[in-house]
N, C-alpha and C positions, 0 to 999 in steps of 0.2 A: 360804842356800837356793838350790838349783839345779834347773833343769828341763832335760830333754833334748829337743831337737827332732829330727825324723827327716828325713834327706835322701831325695830320690827314690831308689828302689831298696831302701828299708828300712834303710839304714845309719844309726845314730845320729850326729848332728852333735856338735860340741863343746858340752859343757854350758854353759848360759847362766845367769848369776846372776839372781835375781829383781830385784836392784837394779842391774843392769848399766848401764842408761841413766843413772841419776843418778851412779853411780861414774865413768862416762866423762866427766861434766861436770867440767872442770878446776877450777871454783870450789868443788867439793865433794869429789870424789875418794874414794879408798879410806880415807883418814884420817877424813874426815867420816862415812863409812858406819860404820866401826868404832866411833866415838864415839857415833853415833846409836843403835847397837844396845846400847851399854853404859849409855846415859843413862836417867835417871828424870825424867819430866815431870809436874809437878803442875799440873793444869788446874782452875782455880777458876771454875766456871760451865759448864753444858752446854747453853747456848742457841745462838743463831746463830753466835757466834764460837767458843765452846768445842767445839761439836759438829763444826764444820768443821775446826778446828785438830786435834782428836783424830783425825778421819778421815785427814787428810793425814799426820800423824805416824805413824799406824799403817801406812798404805800405804808410808811411807818406811822402815819397819823399826825404829821406836822400840822400845827394850828394855822399858820399863815406863812405863805411864801410870797416874796416880792422878787420878781425875775426881771432883770434888765438886759436887753440886748438890742442891737440896731440892725441886724442882718436878716436875710431871707433864707428859707430852706432851699438848698440846691441838691441835685442828684449826688454830687460827690460827697455830701455829708452823710448819706444814708448808711454807709457801711459801718459807721462808728458812733453816730449821734442818736441816742435813744429817743423813742417815741415818734420820731418823724417818719412820714410815709411818702411813697411815690406821689400820692395825690397832693400832699403839702408842697412838694417840689414842683409839680406841674402847675400848681396855682400860684407859685412864687409867694407863698404866705410868709409873713414875718414870723421869725422863730418863736417869739414870745406868744403870738396869737395861736400858732399851731400847738405849741407846748401846753398852753393853758387849756385848749380844747381837749387834749388827750388826758391831761392830769385830772380834769374835772370828771372824766369818765372813769378814772381809776379810783378816786376818793372824793365824793361830793362834800365831805365834811371839812376838807382842807380849803381855806380861803386862798385864792390865787390872784395876786395883783401883778400887772405887767407895766413895764415902762419901755416904750419904743424909742429909746434915746441913748445916746452915747454917755457913758459915765465919765465925767471930767472933773477938774478942779472947780468948775463952776456949779456943779450940782451934787457932788457926792456927799457933802456935809448936810445939804438940805434933805437928801434922801434919808440919811441917818437920823436927822432930827424928826422927820415926818413919821418914820416907821419904828424908830427905836429898836432895831434888830437885836435879837438875843445873840446871834452869831452871823457873821458875814462869810460867804463862801466865794472863793476865787474860782470862777469858771471861764476866765479869759484866756487869750493866747498872746497877750501883749504885756511885756514886762513893765512898760511905762504905766499901765493901769494897775498892775500888781503893786508897784511901789507907791502909787497913789492910795490904794486901799490900805497899804501898810501904815502910811502916815495918818490917814483919817481914822483908822481903827485905834491906833495908839493914842491919838489926841482925844478921842471920845471914849477911850477905855472899853472897847468892844472886842471880844475875841474873834479871831477869824482863822480860816483854814486855807492855807496855800496849797495849790496842786498844779503840777505841770507834767506833761507827757509828750514824747516825741519818739518816733520809731518804735522800738520795743521797750523803752525805758520810761520810768515815772518817778516822781518825787512828791512827797506829801509832808506837811508840817502844820500842826496846830499851834497858833501863835496867840499868846495873851499879853496883857499889859506889862507883865514883869520881864518879858523878853526871854530869849533873844528874838529880835524882829527880823524881817526879811533882809533889811539892809546890813544886819550883822553877818548874814550868810553870803550875800551877793553884791557885786558892784551894780550900780544903777544902769550902766551901759552894758546891756546883754545882747548887743547887736552882732550875733555870731554869723549872720547870713543864712542860718538854717531855719526853716519852718516846715510845717507838715507837707507843703507842696513840693519841697525839695527832698527832705529826708524821709518823707512818708510817715505813716503811723498805722499800727495794727490795732484792731478793736480791743484786744485784751489789755493793751497798755493803757488805753483810755478808760476802760471800764474798771480795771483794777485800781487805777488812780482815784477814780470817783468813789469806788467802794471804800477805799482807805480814808478818803475825806469824810464819808458818812460815818465810818467807824469812829473817827475822832469826834464827830458831832455827838454820836450816841454815848460815847464815853463821857463827854462833857455834860450831857443831860443827866446822866446817872451819878456822876461823881463831882461835878463842878470844876473839873480840870481836864486838860488834854493828856496824852500819854507822855509828853515831854520827850518825844523821840522824833528825830528826822529820819524818815523812811525813804530809802531809794531801792529800786528793783529793776531787773531786766527780765522780761518774759521770754527772751530767747535762751538765756543761760539758766533761768529759774533761780537766780541769785537775789537774795534780799539782804540789805544792810541797814542796821540801826545805829544811830549816833545820838548819844545823850545831848539834848538841845542845850543844856546849860553850859556845855563845853564850848559852844559856838558864840556865846554872848560877848559882845564887844563893849566894854564899859565906856569907851569914847564914842560910841555910835551917835550920830547926829539925831536920829529919831528916838530910839528908846533910852539913850544915855543922856541926851541934851535937850530933848523935847523941842527940836527944831523941825519945822514942817514946810520946807521951801516949795515942794511940789504942789501943795494946796494953794499956793499963791502964784504959781506959774501961769503965764498966758498961754492960750491954746495955739498950736501950730495950724496953719491953714491946710497943709497937706501931710498925710500920715500914711506910711507904707504898712499894709496889713498882711496877715498870713495868706498864703496862696497866690502871691504876686499881685494882689489887688492894691489899689490906692483909694484912700478916702480924702475927699476934697470938700472943704466947708464953704458953702455959698450963702448968700443972703436968703433967708427963708422965703421972701417974696417971690423968688424965682421959681419956686415950686408950682405956683399957680400961673405965672406969666409965661413960662416956657412954651414954645410952639412945636417942640419935637413930637412926632407921632409915636407915642408909646404903645407897646403891645398890651401892657397891663396897667391899670390905673385904679386907684382908690383914694380915699380922703387922706391917707397917711403915706402912700407909697406909689411910685410909678416905676415901670420897668421897660427897658428898651434893649433889643438885641439885634445885631446884624452879624455878618460873617466874621467880623474881627473883634467887636467890642460888646460887652455887656455892661449896662448902666443901670444902677439902682438909685433912685432919687427919693429921698425921704422928706417928710413935711417940714422938718426943722432946718432944711437946707443942706443936709449931708448928702454927698454923692459918693457911691462906691463904684469904681470902674475896674473891669477886668479886661485884659487884652493889651494894655499899654506896655510898651517896652521899658519905660522908665518914668520918673516923676514928671519930667518936662513934657513928655508926650501925653501923659494923663491929664495934666493941666490944660494943655492946648486943645485936646479933643473935647473935654468937658466944657470949656469956655466957648468953643466953636459950635457945639451942638446944643448947648443949653442957654 
């Protein structure tokens, strides 16, 4: 894509590429740009990380983005989640729909595909087979999903970029088939009791994490490999730490050492605790059309109800996300009573 500037006197100047500034950067260059425009990026999660990564990739000329998320835009998202607006929150738009609208206004040449569904062991491999992504990007806030991505990407030999942020801190690692993988670094049980609703999160931590993820992607486009560095940082102390990834590899790792993928075979739980004190409850999809609750917002894919205590988002595939419940038992009781 080119634009023409006009010299004084009305004569057109030499056409300037939309991506000229990044092509001129020797670390990226024409090769990186060509591969960027040919690439497919699967972004799992459209929150703070996923929305910012998607925006930067679209601006950089990504050929195709596939964005998966199951949540709606809320006012509490706006301080850190890129592209979303007050109007999106007021309309309770699905994040993937709102994000697609904004990205298409940023760069009409990037193809944007959306999936308003939870990424689970039942569909992650189908998504990979359907879109054959060049790179998968972690934009989630759930370690269970991250470990699932880790297994699926290793099994299908697809590079992916892990990213996490909380409070003032962030962590990023580009992971390829040779390892180390996420399971080399972390235990699967990461239930520390902290999430962004408890520990909070500052916008710089989210946006810097996302920018580091995109930096790894652009490195991969230009060179065919990641930096092989585990990056951690704290925006309060302005301290950054790099650790050589190969030092972290576990030869006995079940995933990258033994090619065992038990999470891809695991059955889904009916109730899952989410970030922000929310609960997700899986119901039969038929209840989406049969429920008699008087929703304030309703569409083909989504219904929304709010009273003084609870907020209920009901999705066409049977997923219910409820806010305001004190615990899992109360969440299940309220959902079954009202829906």
